N, C-alpha and C positions, 0 to 999 in steps of 0.2 A: 625503251632504254631501261635496262635492269639495274637495280642497286643492290650491292652486296651488303646484307644486314647481319652477317654472321657475327656471333659474339666474339669479343676479343679473346685471344688465347690466354690460358692461365699462365701466370708468370713462371718462368723457368730459369734455370741457371743455378749457380752455387748458393744464392741466398733464398731460393724458393722455400726450402724446408725451414729455414730460420724464420721467414715471414709467417709460415703456418704455425710454428711454435709460439710466436708472439701473439698471434690471433687467439690461440687457445688460452694463453695466460691472461688475456683481457676478458675472457668469459668469467662471469661472476654472478652470484645470486645474492639476494638480500633476505633478511628475516626480521620479524618484530623483536625489538630489544629496547630496554630502557636506556636512554641516552639524554640526560638532562641538558647537556650543552647544545645538542642538536635541537632539542625541543625549545630551548630558550631562543636560539636563533630563529626558528620557525615562528615563535610567538612574536618576536620583534618585527619580523617580515609581515606577518599577518596584521599586526597593528600599524603597519606602514611607517615604522620609525627607522631612520638611518641607523645601521648597526655596524660596529667596527670590531673585527676579530683580532685579538692580540695573541701571538704565539710564535714560537721559535721556527726557523725555516724547516721545511720538510715534514711537518706533522699533519698535513692534510687539510689546510684551510681552503685551498682552491677546490680540492676534491669534494669537500663538504658542500660548497656552493653549487658545484655541478650536480650533486645528488639532490640538493634542495630544489634547484630549478627544474630538474626532471620530475621530481615528486609533485611540484605545483603545475607542471605543464607550461612553464614560462620560458620564453627565449632568454638566453644569458649573453650579455655583452661584457666582456672583460677588458678593462683599460688599465694598463700598467702606468700608474701615476708618475713613477719616478723617471720615466723616459719621455715625458711630455713637457711642453713649455706652457707658460700661462695662457698664451693665445689659443692653445688647443681647447681650453675650457671657456675662455672669455669670448672666443670667436675671432675669425679673421675678417678684417674689413674688405667689403666688396663694393667697389665704386661703380655706380650705375651711370645712366645717360645724363642725369641732371641731379647731382648730389645736393645742390643748393635747395632743390624742391623735395626730393625723395629721401634725403639723408643718406647715410652710408650704413647699410645693414651689416651685422656681424655674422658671417657664415658659420653654421655649426659643423662639427665633424661628422663623418659618416655613421659612427655608432649611435649618435644622438638621433640622426634622421631615421635609422632603422627602428629604434625604439618608438619614436613618434608615430611611424607608420603602423607598427604592430599594436600600439595603444596600450601595451602592458609589457612587463618584462622585469628582469633582474639586472641592474647596473652594478657591476662589481669593479671597484677601484682597488687594485692590488699594489703592494709595496708602498703603502701610503707614507710610512715613516722614512722612506728614502727620498721622498719628494722635497725639494728645497722650499724655503719659506714663500718665495714668490708663487710657486705652483699651489701651495696650500692656500694662499690668499685667493687665488683664482677659483679654487674649488668651493669657497664659501657659498657663493650664490647657487652653485650646482646642487649642493647638499641641502641647503635651506629652502631655496626658492625654485629648485628644479629648472633653472634657466641656464641654457648652454648657448652662448652667443645670443642671437635673436629668437631662438627656439625655446619654448617652454615644454618640458617633458610632461606627458600625461600623468595624472594623479595616480594611476594604477601602476606606474613604474616604481619598483622598490629599489632602494639604494643600500648596498652592502660594501664594506671595505675591509681590507686586511692589512696588518702591519706587523713587522717584527720589532721587538724591543730595540731601542737605539743602539744598545751594546752589541747586538748581533745583526743589525741591518747594514747593508752596503751603503757607506756614507750616510749613516743614520742621523736623523734630526728628531728632536722632541716636537710633538705636535703643538701648534699654536693654540692658546686657550680658546679663541673664538671658534676654531675648527673642531677641537676636541669636545667642546660643549654642545656640538650639534649631533653627537652620536650616542647610541647605547653601546657601552664598551663591554665585550665579553671575552673572558680568558679562554683560549682554545688550547686544550691539552690532549694528550694521547693516552689511551688505556692499553697497556701492553697485551692484555688478553684479547681485546678487540682487534688489535693489529695482528696477533698470532692467528686468530680465526680468519681474518681477512686474507692472510697469506694462503690459507687453505681454500679460499674462493668464496667465503661468505661474509658479508658486511651487514651492519645494522641498517634497517631502512628508516627513512625520515618519517616521523609521525607529525603530520601537519595539523595544528589545532584548527578545528572548524568552529566558527562562530555560530551559535544557535540563535536564529532570528528571534525566537520567542523569549530568549533571555536578555536580549539587548537593552530594552528599557530599564529593567531592574539592575543590570550590570552597570550601566552608566550612572544610575542614581547611587548605587552602593559605592562605586569608585569615587564619585564626587564627594560623598559624605566622608569617606575614609581619608582622602588626601586633604580636603579642606579642614576636617577636624584635627588631623595630625598637625598641620601647619599652624592652626590656631593655638594649639597647645605648645608647639615648639617653633615660635617665630624666628628664632636665631638660625634655623636651618634653611630658611627660604633662599638665602644666597650666601655662599661662602667660597671664595677663591683660595685654593691652597697656596702656601708660601713658596714652595720649590717648583722649579721648572718641570721636573718629571711628573709630579702630581697634577700640575695644571694641564698637562697633556693627556690626562686620563679623565675619568668621570668625576664630577663635583656638582653640588646642588646650586641651581639657579632657577628663576621662574620658568625658563625654557625647559630645563630638564625635569622639573616637577610636572609640567604639562605632558612631557613624554611619559613620565611615570603614571600619570592619570590614564593615558590612553593604553598603556601596557596592562594596567590593573583592570580596566574595563574589559579589554579583550580577553584577559586571562579568566575573569569571572564568566564572560559569555561563552568561552570555549572550554571551560573546565580544565584549564592548564594545570599541570603538575606543580606541586609545591616547590620543588627544587628549581624547576625551570623558571617559575614566576619570581622566585627569590633572586636568581642570577640576573634576570632581566631588570628588576627594580634597582638592585645595587649597581648594575651596569649603567643605569640612567643617572642616578643621583650620588653615586659614590658609596664606598663601604660604610663610612661612619653614619651618614644620614640614612642609608639603606637599611642597615642593621636595626637602627631605632624604629624605622617605619615597619619593618617586618615583625619586630616585637609587638608594636602597637596593633598591627593587623591580626596577629595570632590570638590576642585577647579581646578583639573587637566583636566578632561574631554578630554582625548586624542582621536584624530581621529583614525580610523582603518588604520594601516600602509599599509596593503595589498591593500586596496581600493585606497589609495594615490599613491602607486607605479603603480597601473594599469592606472592611469590618473594623473600624477604629475602636468600637466598644470592647472588642475581645483582646485588645492590645494592652500590654503592661510595659510602662516605660522602664528602660534599663536602669539599674541602680547606680552605676558608675557615671561620674560627670562627663568623662571623655566619650563614653559610649552614647550618652544622651545627646551630646552635641553632634557627634558624627551621624547619628540616626536622624535627628531632626533636619540636618542639612540634606541628607539623602531623601527624606520625605518631600522637602521643598523642591529638590531637583526633579523628583519623579512627577510632581504636579506640574512643574514648568514644562516638562517634555510632552505632557498630554493634559492641557489645561481645560477643564470643564467645571461647571459650577458644583456638581456633586463632589468631585475630587477636591476642589478648593475648600468646600465646607468641611469635608472629612479631615483635611489638613488642620483646620482650626480645632477640631475635636481632639486630634492628636496633641497639638500644642497645649490645649487646656489641661492635659494630664501633667504637663510640666509645672503648671501653676498649682494644681492640686497637690503635687509632690513637694511643693515649697521651693522650686528652683526656676522661677520665671526668668532669671537672668540668663540661664543656659539657652532658653528658647527666644531671647530677645531678637537676635539677628535673624533667625528663621522667621519670626513673626513679621519683622519689617519687610523682608523679601516677599513673604506670602501676601501681605496687605497690598504691596505694589502691583500684584497680578490682578487685583479685583477689577471687574468691569463695572461701569457706572451704575448699571441697573441691577447689580447683585446686592441684596440686603446685607447688612452687617450681621454676622452670625453671633450666637451667644458666647461661643468660646473665646471671642476676642476681648471680653470684658477685662481680663487680667492684664491686657497689654495696652489699654486705651491711652493712658498717660504717655507712654513711650511713643505710640504711633502718632498721637497728636503733635508731639514735639518734632517728629521727623517729617510730618506732613504726608505720611503714607496712606492715610485714610481718604485722601481726595479721590482715589480711584483713577481709572484710565478708560479711555474710549475703546470700543471694539476695533 
């Protein structure tokens, strides 16, 4: 018995030429080009922080996500939040044979199952500002805990959303403060010159920041020192909810968003992210007011690499400014904690001793307490600890810990 395997005939009829014309118009190429907003989006995705793109309809938010997913080689699942019900995110109850014994699981939707099977991907919630409050409430666990019904999405799944300002959204709503505070907010605009060149068939390609594994320990320590030092100097910026509904639906500082800023800064340091992209991501996490102050602080911080200092503490000179001293000493302790050995621990005390010699032991007091708490019971007390003995005895930090 033979089987006819001939290829299907090419489409014919009055629309064949029109279909060919549309195929030719879809052909495009990309070229390297500076695009800070695309780089900021890629940085937030690299740092695995939920990101929300704000922009007017029709300016390429969805196209940007498709381009990013292609550049990362990740599957893209698009979910139009405004046309779903809360149960689509909380899960639908499925009654089994004996619910009194097994309970009633909440069945996840098909897009969540596909992402779980793939183990990675981009989950894109579109039209978020058109979703009613009940749907926004159901999305809270998805964005923060990655839980969809009874299914937990893999950690490698990145979450991105897009929204139109309420004034231009279909039946637009302000985002609820709990949901807004779970995102890095980025303004998405269009460049007329980029659009004009795109109409000619050439669009900018996405530059994905690549984290350098060799820079990770130093980047984490530097970021911890910078954020902790800044919040120590500006405690009033740790948490501040704006007074009006529109501002509460955007970015504002809270312990959650400062942790997001910490991860963005560490990823930016480790990947060598551009200054404009990093600035956009940080202000998108904690808001314009706190973000601008943080950027000014970082611009004048210029912390030395803590690992290099620990390798040769005698060659190190303590920064002159108090805020830089505090941030650097916090970074040194964070670097030691990430790779705790006796030589590095002792080198840390040599660094802190320079704060005593400089006449500013109070700046190093917190760092000294943290460093003393890392001591193993069989490690001797180093000479550099002398200037902190009274403080450490009061805190009980000299008792040490077991291995």
